[in-house]
C-alpha positions in Angstrom: 77.7 13.4 76.7 79.8 10.6 78.1 76.8 8.2 78.0 76.2 9.1 74.3 79.9 8.6 73.5 79.9 5.2 75.2 76.8 4.1 73.2 78.4 4.8 69.8 80.6 1.7 69.7 77.7 -0.4 70.7 75.5 1.1 67.9 78.3 0.7 65.4 78.9 -2.9 66.4 75.1 -3.6 66.2 75.0 -2.0 62.7 78.0 -4.0 61.5 76.5 -7.2 62.8 73.2 -6.4 61.0 75.0 -5.7 57.7 77.0 -9.0 58.1 73.8 -10.9 58.9 72.0 -9.4 55.8 75.0 -10.3 53.6 75.1 -13.9 55.0 71.3 -14.2 54.4 71.8 -13.0 50.8 74.7 -15.4 50.2 72.6 -18.3 51.5 69.5 -17.5 49.5 70.0 -19.9 46.7 70.9 -22.9 48.8 68.3 -25.6 48.2 66.5 -23.5 45.6 66.2 -23.8 41.8 67.1 -21.0 39.3 64.8 -21.1 36.3 66.0 -19.6 33.0 63.1 -18.8 30.8 63.9 -19.2 27.1 61.2 -17.3 25.3 61.6 -19.5 22.2 60.9 -23.1 21.2 63.7 -25.7 21.9 66.6 -26.1 19.6 67.3 -22.5 18.4 70.2 -20.3 19.1 68.6 -18.5 22.1 67.5 -21.8 23.6 71.0 -23.2 23.2 72.5 -20.1 24.9 70.1 -20.5 27.8 71.1 -24.2 28.2 74.8 -23.3 27.9 74.4 -20.8 30.8 72.3 -23.2 32.8 75.1 -25.8 32.8 77.6 -23.5 34.4 76.1 -20.5 36.3 75.0 -22.6 39.3 78.6 -23.3 40.2 79.1 -19.6 40.7 76.1 -19.0 43.0 76.6 -19.5 46.7 74.5 -22.6 47.6 75.0 -24.2 44.2 71.3 -24.2 43.2 69.9 -26.4 40.5 69.4 -24.6 37.3 66.7 -25.5 34.7 65.5 -24.1 31.4 61.8 -23.5 30.8 60.8 -22.8 27.2 58.0 -20.2 26.8 57.6 -19.1 23.2 55.0 -16.6 22.1 54.5 -13.0 20.9 58.0 -12.9 19.3 59.5 -13.7 22.8 57.6 -11.0 24.6 55.5 -13.7 26.4 58.6 -14.7 28.4 59.5 -11.1 29.1 56.0 -10.3 30.4 56.1 -13.5 32.6 58.9 -12.0 34.7 56.7 -9.1 36.1 53.4 -11.0 36.2 53.2 -14.6 37.4 56.8 -15.5 37.9 58.4 -15.4 41.3 60.1 -12.1 41.7 62.7 -13.2 44.3 65.7 -13.8 42.0 64.9 -17.4 41.1 63.7 -16.6 37.5 65.6 -14.9 34.7 64.9 -14.8 31.0 66.5 -14.7 27.6 64.5 -13.0 24.7 64.9 -11.6 21.2 67.2 -8.6 21.4 65.5 -7.0 18.4 62.6 -6.2 20.6 64.7 -3.5 22.4 65.2 -1.4 19.3 61.6 -2.0 18.2 60.3 -0.7 21.6 62.1 2.6 20.9 61.1 2.8 17.2 57.5 1.5 17.6 56.4 2.1 21.2 52.8 1.9 20.1 53.4 -1.8 19.1 56.0 -2.9 21.6 54.6 -1.6 24.9 57.7 -2.6 27.0 60.3 -0.3 28.5 63.4 -2.5 28.8 65.1 0.1 31.0 62.9 -1.0 33.8 64.3 -4.6 34.0 67.2 -5.8 36.0 69.9 -6.6 33.5 72.0 -9.6 34.3 74.3 -9.6 31.3 74.7 -10.8 27.7 76.8 -13.8 26.6 77.6 -12.3 23.2 77.0 -9.5 20.8 75.2 -10.5 17.6 77.8 -10.3 14.9 75.7 -10.1 11.8 77.3 -10.1 8.4 76.3 -9.6 4.8 78.0 -11.9 2.3 77.9 -13.1 -1.3 78.4 -16.6 -2.7 82.0 -16.9 -3.8 81.0 -18.1 -7.3 79.5 -14.7 -7.9 83.0 -13.3 -7.9 82.2 -10.3 -5.8 84.6 -9.7 -2.9 83.9 -6.2 -1.6 81.1 -3.8 -0.9 82.2 -1.5 -3.7 82.0 -4.3 -6.2 78.6 -5.3 -4.9 77.3 -1.7 -5.3 78.2 -1.9 -9.0 77.0 -5.4 -9.7 73.3 -4.7 -10.4 70.4 -6.5 -8.7 71.4 -8.7 -5.8 68.9 -11.3 -4.7 68.7 -12.1 -1.0 66.2 -14.2 0.9 63.5 -12.9 3.3 62.2 -15.1 6.1 60.6 -12.4 8.4 60.1 -8.7 8.2 62.0 -7.0 11.1 64.4 -9.8 11.6 68.2 -9.0 12.0 68.7 -10.4 8.5 65.9 -8.1 7.1 67.3 -5.0 8.8 70.8 -5.6 7.6 69.6 -6.1 4.0 67.7 -2.8 4.2 70.8 -1.1 5.5 72.6 -2.4 2.4 69.9 -1.2 0.2 68.9 2.2 1.7 72.2 3.5 3.1 74.8 1.8 1.0 72.7 1.8 -2.2 73.2 -1.8 -3.1 70.2 -2.8 -5.3 69.0 -5.6 -3.1 65.9 -7.6 -4.3 64.4 -9.4 -1.3 62.9 -12.8 -2.2 60.2 -13.9 0.3 58.9 -17.4 0.9 61.7 -19.0 2.7 60.6 -20.5 6.0 64.0 -20.3 7.7 67.6 -19.5 7.3 68.5 -23.2 6.6 66.3 -23.1 3.5 67.9 -19.7 2.5 71.3 -21.3 2.7 70.3 -24.1 0.4 69.0 -21.6 -2.1 72.3 -19.7 -2.0 74.1 -23.0 -2.8 71.8 -23.7 -5.7 72.4 -20.2 -7.1 68.8 -19.0 -6.5 70.1 -16.3 -4.2 73.3 -14.3 -4.6 74.0 -14.0 -0.9 72.4 -13.0 2.4 72.8 -11.2 5.7 72.8 -13.2 8.9 74.6 -14.2 12.1 78.3 -15.2 11.6 78.0 -18.0 14.1 75.1 -19.6 12.1 77.1 -20.1 8.9 78.0 -23.6 8.0 81.6 -24.4 9.0 82.3 -25.8 5.6 81.4 -22.5 4.0 84.0 -20.7 6.2 86.7 -23.3 5.9 86.2 -23.7 2.2 86.1 -19.9 1.5 82.7 -20.4 -0.2 81.5 -17.0 0.7 82.9 -13.4 0.6 81.9 -11.3 3.6 81.4 -7.6 2.5 80.0 -5.9 5.6 79.6 -6.5 9.4 77.1 -4.9 11.8 79.2 -5.0 15.0 82.6 -3.6 16.0 83.8 -7.0 17.2 85.6 -9.7 15.2 85.4 -13.3 16.5 88.0 -16.1 16.1 88.1 -17.3 12.5 86.5 -14.1 11.1 88.0 -12.9 7.8 90.2 -9.9 7.9 89.5 -6.4 6.6 85.7 -6.6 6.6 84.4 -3.1 7.1 82.1 -2.2 10.1 79.0 -0.5 8.7 79.2 2.5 11.1 82.8 3.2 10.2 82.1 3.5 6.5 78.6 5.1 6.6 78.2 7.8 3.9 77.5 10.5 6.6 77.5 11.0 10.4 73.7 11.0 10.3 73.7 7.6 8.4 76.1 6.3 11.0 73.7 7.3 13.8 70.8 5.5 11.9 72.9 2.4 11.6 73.8 2.5 15.2 70.2 2.6 16.3 69.2 -0.2 13.8 71.9 -2.5 15.0 72.3 -1.3 18.6 70.2 -4.1 20.0 72.6 -6.6 18.5 75.2 -5.5 21.1 72.9 -7.4 23.5 72.6 -10.4 21.2 72.1 -13.0 23.9 70.5 -10.9 26.8 69.4 -12.1 30.2 67.1 -10.1 32.4 65.3 -10.4 35.7 62.1 -8.7 37.1 62.3 -5.1 38.2 61.1 -6.3 41.6 64.1 -8.6 42.4 65.9 -7.3 45.5 69.1 -5.5 44.7 71.3 -7.8 46.7 70.1 -10.8 44.7 70.6 -8.9 41.4 74.1 -8.3 42.6 74.6 -12.0 43.2 73.2 -13.0 39.8 75.4 -10.4 38.1 78.5 -11.6 39.9 77.7 -15.2 39.0 77.1 -14.3 35.4 80.4 -12.4 35.1 82.3 -15.3 36.7 80.6 -17.8 34.4 81.7 -15.8 31.3 85.4 -16.3 32.4 85.0 -19.9 33.5 87.3 -22.1 31.3 84.8 -24.9 31.3 82.0 -22.6 30.1 84.3 -21.1 27.4 85.3 -24.6 26.2 81.7 -25.7 26.2 80.7 -22.7 24.0 83.6 -23.3 21.6 82.5 -26.9 21.1 79.1 -25.6 20.0 80.6 -22.8 17.9 78.8 -20.3 20.0 80.6 -16.9 20.4 81.4 -15.5 23.7 81.8 -11.7 23.7 80.0 -10.8 27.0 78.6 -7.6 28.4 78.1 -7.3 32.2 74.7 -6.3 33.6 75.9 -2.8 34.2 77.2 -2.5 30.6 74.0 -3.9 29.2 71.9 -1.4 31.1 74.0 1.4 29.8 73.5 0.1 26.2 69.8 0.0 26.7 69.7 3.5 28.1 71.6 4.7 25.0 69.1 3.2 22.7 66.2 5.0 24.4 68.2 8.3 24.5 68.5 8.3 20.6 67.2 11.6 19.1 63.7 11.5 17.7 64.7 12.5 14.2 67.2 9.5 14.0 64.5 7.2 15.4 62.0 8.3 12.6 64.7 7.9 9.9 65.6 4.4 11.2 61.9 3.5 11.4 61.4 4.5 7.8 64.3 2.2 6.7 63.0 -0.7 8.8 59.6 -0.3 7.2 57.7 0.4 10.4 
Protein backbone atom coordinates (compact mmCIF):
# COMPACT_ATOMS: atom_id res chain seq x y z
CA UNK A 1 0.00 0.00 0.00
CA UNK A 2 2.84 2.39 0.90
CA UNK A 3 4.48 1.65 -2.48
CA UNK A 4 1.25 2.40 -4.31
CA UNK A 5 0.79 5.68 -2.41
CA UNK A 6 4.35 6.70 -3.12
CA UNK A 7 3.79 6.08 -6.83
CA UNK A 8 0.76 8.35 -7.07
CA UNK A 9 2.67 11.67 -7.03
CA UNK A 10 5.00 10.31 -9.69
CA UNK A 11 2.08 9.29 -11.90
CA UNK A 12 0.36 12.62 -11.36
CA UNK A 13 3.52 14.50 -12.22
CA UNK A 14 3.99 12.41 -15.36
CA UNK A 15 0.37 13.01 -16.41
CA UNK A 16 0.71 16.77 -15.86
CA UNK A 17 3.91 16.81 -17.85
CA UNK A 18 2.22 14.92 -20.67
CA UNK A 19 -0.70 17.37 -20.75
CA UNK A 20 1.68 20.32 -20.73
CA UNK A 21 3.71 18.82 -23.55
CA UNK A 22 0.59 18.18 -25.63
CA UNK A 23 -0.58 21.76 -25.04
CA UNK A 24 2.83 23.11 -26.04
CA UNK A 25 2.80 20.97 -29.18
CA UNK A 26 -0.67 22.27 -30.09
CA UNK A 27 0.41 25.87 -29.49
CA UNK A 28 3.48 25.40 -31.71
CA UNK A 29 1.60 23.67 -34.53
CA UNK A 30 1.12 26.72 -36.78
CA UNK A 31 4.70 27.98 -36.51
CA UNK A 32 6.23 27.96 -39.99
CA UNK A 33 2.99 26.78 -41.61
CA UNK A 34 0.41 28.42 -43.88
CA UNK A 35 -3.29 28.65 -43.11
CA UNK A 36 -5.36 28.51 -46.31
CA UNK A 37 -8.83 30.05 -46.41
CA UNK A 38 -10.82 28.54 -49.27
CA UNK A 39 -13.28 31.06 -50.70
CA UNK A 40 -15.78 28.92 -52.59
CA UNK A 41 -16.53 31.82 -54.97
CA UNK A 42 -14.82 33.82 -57.72
CA UNK A 43 -12.65 36.77 -56.63
CA UNK A 44 -14.26 40.12 -55.88
CA UNK A 45 -17.60 39.21 -54.36
CA UNK A 46 -18.76 39.69 -50.79
CA UNK A 47 -17.74 36.23 -49.54
CA UNK A 48 -14.32 36.56 -51.14
CA UNK A 49 -13.86 39.98 -49.53
CA UNK A 50 -14.75 38.53 -46.13
CA UNK A 51 -12.22 35.74 -46.61
CA UNK A 52 -9.51 38.27 -47.44
CA UNK A 53 -10.50 40.49 -44.53
CA UNK A 54 -10.11 37.56 -42.12
CA UNK A 55 -6.86 36.51 -43.79
CA UNK A 56 -5.26 39.88 -43.08
CA UNK A 57 -5.79 39.56 -39.32
CA UNK A 58 -6.34 36.03 -37.98
CA UNK A 59 -2.68 35.03 -38.28
CA UNK A 60 -1.78 37.56 -35.58
CA UNK A 61 -3.96 35.63 -33.14
CA UNK A 62 -2.57 32.15 -33.84
CA UNK A 63 0.53 31.09 -31.92
CA UNK A 64 3.42 30.89 -34.37
CA UNK A 65 2.02 33.69 -36.57
CA UNK A 66 1.45 31.54 -39.69
CA UNK A 67 1.11 33.02 -43.14
CA UNK A 68 -2.54 33.15 -44.25
CA UNK A 69 -3.60 32.97 -47.90
CA UNK A 70 -6.93 32.87 -49.76
CA UNK A 71 -7.59 30.24 -52.42
CA UNK A 72 -10.63 30.76 -54.66
CA UNK A 73 -12.50 27.56 -55.50
CA UNK A 74 -15.86 28.37 -57.13
CA UNK A 75 -18.20 25.65 -58.29
CA UNK A 76 -21.49 23.89 -57.52
CA UNK A 77 -22.91 26.98 -55.82
CA UNK A 78 -19.98 26.93 -53.34
CA UNK A 79 -20.32 23.21 -52.50
CA UNK A 80 -17.10 22.42 -54.36
CA UNK A 81 -15.15 24.26 -51.68
CA UNK A 82 -17.14 22.53 -48.92
CA UNK A 83 -16.46 19.07 -50.39
CA UNK A 84 -12.75 19.88 -50.71
CA UNK A 85 -12.40 20.07 -46.92
CA UNK A 86 -13.18 16.39 -46.40
CA UNK A 87 -11.65 15.01 -49.60
CA UNK A 88 -8.29 16.24 -50.91
CA UNK A 89 -7.53 19.13 -48.52
CA UNK A 90 -5.15 18.59 -45.60
CA UNK A 91 -7.26 17.80 -42.56
CA UNK A 92 -4.79 19.00 -39.97
CA UNK A 93 -6.23 22.46 -39.30
CA UNK A 94 -4.36 24.31 -42.05
CA UNK A 95 -7.43 24.71 -44.29
CA UNK A 96 -10.77 26.36 -43.55
CA UNK A 97 -13.49 27.51 -45.96
CA UNK A 98 -16.20 30.13 -46.41
CA UNK A 99 -19.29 29.13 -48.44
CA UNK A 100 -22.83 30.22 -49.34
CA UNK A 101 -24.83 30.14 -46.10
CA UNK A 102 -28.02 29.42 -48.05
CA UNK A 103 -26.82 25.87 -48.61
CA UNK A 104 -27.44 25.09 -44.93
CA UNK A 105 -31.19 25.67 -45.08
CA UNK A 106 -31.36 24.04 -48.51
CA UNK A 107 -29.70 20.90 -47.12
CA UNK A 108 -32.57 20.63 -44.59
CA UNK A 109 -35.35 21.44 -47.05
CA UNK A 110 -33.96 19.50 -50.02
CA UNK A 111 -31.65 16.75 -48.77
CA UNK A 112 -32.16 14.88 -52.01
CA UNK A 113 -30.40 17.75 -53.83
CA UNK A 114 -27.94 19.04 -51.22
CA UNK A 115 -26.32 15.90 -49.90
CA UNK A 116 -24.32 17.62 -47.17
CA UNK A 117 -24.88 17.48 -43.42
CA UNK A 118 -23.42 20.73 -42.10
CA UNK A 119 -23.64 19.48 -38.51
CA UNK A 120 -20.66 17.24 -39.22
CA UNK A 121 -18.20 20.06 -39.88
CA UNK A 122 -16.12 21.89 -37.30
CA UNK A 123 -17.57 25.39 -37.09
CA UNK A 124 -14.97 28.12 -36.62
CA UNK A 125 -17.36 31.09 -36.55
CA UNK A 126 -19.18 33.67 -38.65
CA UNK A 127 -18.08 37.28 -39.19
CA UNK A 128 -21.59 38.63 -39.55
CA UNK A 129 -25.22 37.75 -39.86
CA UNK A 130 -26.81 38.45 -43.21
CA UNK A 131 -29.06 41.46 -42.69
CA UNK A 132 -31.34 41.29 -45.71
CA UNK A 133 -33.97 43.95 -46.18
CA UNK A 134 -36.88 44.64 -48.50
CA UNK A 135 -37.21 48.20 -49.72
CA UNK A 136 -39.04 50.46 -52.15
CA UNK A 137 -37.66 53.33 -54.18
CA UNK A 138 -38.50 56.53 -52.32
CA UNK A 139 -40.09 58.14 -55.39
CA UNK A 140 -42.83 55.51 -55.17
CA UNK A 141 -44.00 57.16 -51.95
CA UNK A 142 -44.42 53.92 -49.99
CA UNK A 143 -42.82 53.99 -46.54
CA UNK A 144 -44.29 51.02 -44.66
CA UNK A 145 -45.20 47.38 -45.19
CA UNK A 146 -48.87 48.20 -44.63
CA UNK A 147 -48.77 50.76 -47.46
CA UNK A 148 -46.95 48.26 -49.69
CA UNK A 149 -49.64 45.63 -49.07
CA UNK A 150 -52.27 48.05 -50.36
CA UNK A 151 -50.30 49.39 -53.31
CA UNK A 152 -51.06 46.82 -55.97
CA UNK A 153 -48.53 44.94 -58.07
CA UNK A 154 -44.95 45.55 -56.97
CA UNK A 155 -42.19 44.77 -59.46
CA UNK A 156 -38.93 43.36 -58.08
CA UNK A 157 -35.97 41.86 -59.93
CA UNK A 158 -34.94 38.19 -59.94
CA UNK A 159 -31.33 37.16 -60.52
CA UNK A 160 -31.42 33.56 -59.27
CA UNK A 161 -34.07 31.25 -57.85
CA UNK A 162 -33.22 30.29 -54.28
CA UNK A 163 -31.05 33.32 -53.60
CA UNK A 164 -31.51 35.33 -50.40
CA UNK A 165 -33.21 38.05 -52.45
CA UNK A 166 -35.60 35.54 -54.03
CA UNK A 167 -36.50 33.96 -50.67
CA UNK A 168 -37.24 37.31 -49.04
CA UNK A 169 -39.39 38.40 -51.99
CA UNK A 170 -41.35 35.16 -51.64
CA UNK A 171 -41.82 35.80 -47.91
CA UNK A 172 -43.26 39.21 -48.84
CA UNK A 173 -45.59 37.61 -51.35
CA UNK A 174 -46.71 34.38 -49.69
CA UNK A 175 -46.74 35.33 -46.00
CA UNK A 176 -47.30 39.10 -45.97
CA UNK A 177 -49.54 39.05 -49.08
CA UNK A 178 -47.68 41.77 -50.97
CA UNK A 179 -48.50 41.29 -54.68
CA UNK A 180 -44.87 40.94 -55.79
CA UNK A 181 -44.24 40.40 -59.49
CA UNK A 182 -40.73 39.03 -59.97
CA UNK A 183 -39.03 40.22 -63.14
CA UNK A 184 -36.33 37.83 -64.33
CA UNK A 185 -33.43 38.50 -66.67
CA UNK A 186 -31.11 40.59 -64.51
CA UNK A 187 -27.61 39.06 -64.40
CA UNK A 188 -26.76 40.54 -61.00
CA UNK A 189 -27.75 42.88 -58.22
CA UNK A 190 -25.86 45.80 -59.79
CA UNK A 191 -28.09 45.62 -62.86
CA UNK A 192 -31.16 45.38 -60.62
CA UNK A 193 -30.16 48.55 -58.77
CA UNK A 194 -29.82 50.43 -62.05
CA UNK A 195 -33.30 49.22 -63.01
CA UNK A 196 -34.68 50.51 -59.70
CA UNK A 197 -33.12 53.93 -60.36
CA UNK A 198 -34.64 53.99 -63.86
CA UNK A 199 -38.09 53.16 -62.48
CA UNK A 200 -38.28 49.74 -64.16
CA UNK A 201 -38.48 48.09 -60.73
CA UNK A 202 -40.33 49.38 -57.67
CA UNK A 203 -37.81 48.01 -55.18
CA UNK A 204 -36.00 44.86 -54.16
CA UNK A 205 -34.86 42.61 -51.32
CA UNK A 206 -31.16 42.26 -50.66
CA UNK A 207 -28.26 42.65 -48.28
CA UNK A 208 -28.20 45.95 -46.38
CA UNK A 209 -24.41 46.13 -46.67
CA UNK A 210 -24.62 45.91 -50.48
CA UNK A 211 -26.74 49.04 -50.92
CA UNK A 212 -25.01 52.05 -52.47
CA UNK A 213 -23.99 54.51 -49.75
CA UNK A 214 -25.54 57.39 -51.66
CA UNK A 215 -28.92 55.64 -51.48
CA UNK A 216 -28.64 55.45 -47.71
CA UNK A 217 -27.26 58.95 -47.17
CA UNK A 218 -29.74 60.52 -49.57
CA UNK A 219 -32.79 58.63 -48.22
CA UNK A 220 -33.47 57.36 -51.73
CA UNK A 221 -35.12 54.17 -50.47
CA UNK A 222 -37.65 53.22 -47.80
CA UNK A 223 -36.89 49.99 -45.92
CA UNK A 224 -40.13 48.15 -45.06
CA UNK A 225 -38.91 44.80 -43.65
CA UNK A 226 -35.76 43.11 -42.31
CA UNK A 227 -34.92 39.41 -42.12
CA UNK A 228 -32.68 39.42 -39.02
CA UNK A 229 -33.11 40.63 -35.42
CA UNK A 230 -29.98 42.78 -35.64
CA UNK A 231 -29.64 46.44 -36.62
CA UNK A 232 -26.27 47.63 -37.92
CA UNK A 233 -24.82 51.17 -37.63
CA UNK A 234 -26.67 53.57 -39.90
CA UNK A 235 -29.72 51.33 -40.16
CA UNK A 236 -33.02 53.25 -40.28
CA UNK A 237 -35.17 53.09 -37.12
CA UNK A 238 -38.45 51.24 -36.64
CA UNK A 239 -38.03 48.71 -39.45
CA UNK A 240 -40.00 45.60 -38.41
CA UNK A 241 -38.32 42.20 -38.10
CA UNK A 242 -40.31 39.71 -40.19
CA UNK A 243 -40.61 37.10 -37.42
CA UNK A 244 -41.99 39.65 -34.94
CA UNK A 245 -44.87 40.66 -37.19
CA UNK A 246 -45.64 37.28 -38.78
CA UNK A 247 -49.42 36.74 -39.14
CA UNK A 248 -49.29 33.57 -36.98
CA UNK A 249 -46.84 31.55 -34.85
CA UNK A 250 -46.68 28.96 -37.64
CA UNK A 251 -45.77 31.67 -40.16
CA UNK A 252 -43.09 32.88 -37.74
CA UNK A 253 -41.60 29.37 -37.64
CA UNK A 254 -41.60 29.20 -41.44
CA UNK A 255 -39.85 32.57 -41.69
CA UNK A 256 -37.29 31.47 -39.10
CA UNK A 257 -36.38 28.42 -41.17
CA UNK A 258 -36.27 30.31 -44.47
CA UNK A 259 -33.98 32.98 -42.99
CA UNK A 260 -32.14 30.97 -40.31
CA UNK A 261 -29.10 30.35 -42.49
CA UNK A 262 -28.67 34.11 -42.71
CA UNK A 263 -27.64 34.10 -39.04
CA UNK A 264 -24.50 32.44 -40.40
CA UNK A 265 -24.10 34.95 -43.18
CA UNK A 266 -20.30 34.76 -43.45
CA UNK A 267 -19.53 31.25 -42.13
CA UNK A 268 -16.13 29.56 -41.78
CA UNK A 269 -15.81 25.80 -41.30
CA UNK A 270 -13.07 23.18 -41.06
CA UNK A 271 -13.03 19.47 -41.84
CA UNK A 272 -14.67 17.11 -39.39
CA UNK A 273 -11.31 15.34 -39.11
CA UNK A 274 -9.33 18.30 -37.71
CA UNK A 275 -8.02 17.41 -34.22
CA UNK A 276 -10.06 19.01 -31.41
CA UNK A 277 -7.12 20.93 -29.96
CA UNK A 278 -6.53 22.67 -33.32
CA UNK A 279 -10.23 23.44 -33.71
CA UNK A 280 -9.99 25.10 -30.30
CA UNK A 281 -6.98 27.16 -31.45
CA UNK A 282 -8.78 28.27 -34.62
CA UNK A 283 -11.92 29.20 -32.68
CA UNK A 284 -9.98 31.23 -30.12
CA UNK A 285 -8.06 33.01 -32.87
CA UNK A 286 -11.28 33.75 -34.76
CA UNK A 287 -12.99 35.15 -31.66
CA UNK A 288 -9.95 37.29 -30.83
CA UNK A 289 -9.88 38.61 -34.41
CA UNK A 290 -13.52 39.69 -34.21
CA UNK A 291 -12.59 41.97 -31.29
CA UNK A 292 -9.31 43.21 -32.75
CA UNK A 293 -9.59 47.02 -33.25
CA UNK A 294 -7.51 46.82 -36.44
CA UNK A 295 -9.85 44.16 -37.88
CA UNK A 296 -12.95 46.17 -36.92
CA UNK A 297 -11.49 49.34 -38.48
CA UNK A 298 -10.54 47.44 -41.64
CA UNK A 299 -14.10 46.10 -41.94
CA UNK A 300 -15.58 49.58 -41.40
CA UNK A 301 -13.49 51.00 -44.25
CA UNK A 302 -14.96 48.36 -46.55
CA UNK A 303 -18.53 48.89 -45.21
CA UNK A 304 -18.54 45.24 -44.22
CA UNK A 305 -20.71 44.50 -41.15
CA UNK A 306 -19.26 42.73 -38.13
CA UNK A 307 -21.89 40.92 -36.03
CA UNK A 308 -20.05 37.70 -35.21
CA UNK A 309 -21.03 34.30 -33.94
CA UNK A 310 -18.49 32.03 -32.27
CA UNK A 311 -17.92 28.50 -33.51
CA UNK A 312 -19.97 27.11 -30.65
CA UNK A 313 -22.86 29.51 -31.35
CA UNK A 314 -22.74 28.71 -35.06
CA UNK A 315 -22.88 24.97 -34.37
CA UNK A 316 -25.97 25.49 -32.19
CA UNK A 317 -27.63 27.55 -34.94
CA UNK A 318 -27.00 24.76 -37.45
CA UNK A 319 -28.35 22.13 -35.05
CA UNK A 320 -31.51 24.22 -34.64
CA UNK A 321 -32.05 24.34 -38.41
CA UNK A 322 -31.85 20.54 -38.66
CA UNK A 323 -34.17 20.13 -35.65
CA UNK A 324 -37.01 22.05 -37.35
CA UNK A 325 -40.27 20.06 -37.45
CA UNK A 326 -40.99 18.32 -40.74
CA UNK A 327 -44.32 20.10 -41.32
CA UNK A 328 -42.59 23.48 -41.07
CA UNK A 329 -39.88 22.25 -43.43
CA UNK A 330 -42.49 21.21 -46.01
CA UNK A 331 -44.33 24.54 -45.74
CA UNK A 332 -41.07 26.47 -46.13
CA UNK A 333 -40.09 24.30 -49.06
CA UNK A 334 -43.36 25.11 -50.80
CA UNK A 335 -42.81 28.85 -50.38
CA UNK A 336 -39.23 28.58 -51.60
CA UNK A 337 -40.47 26.78 -54.70
CA UNK A 338 -38.50 23.61 -54.09
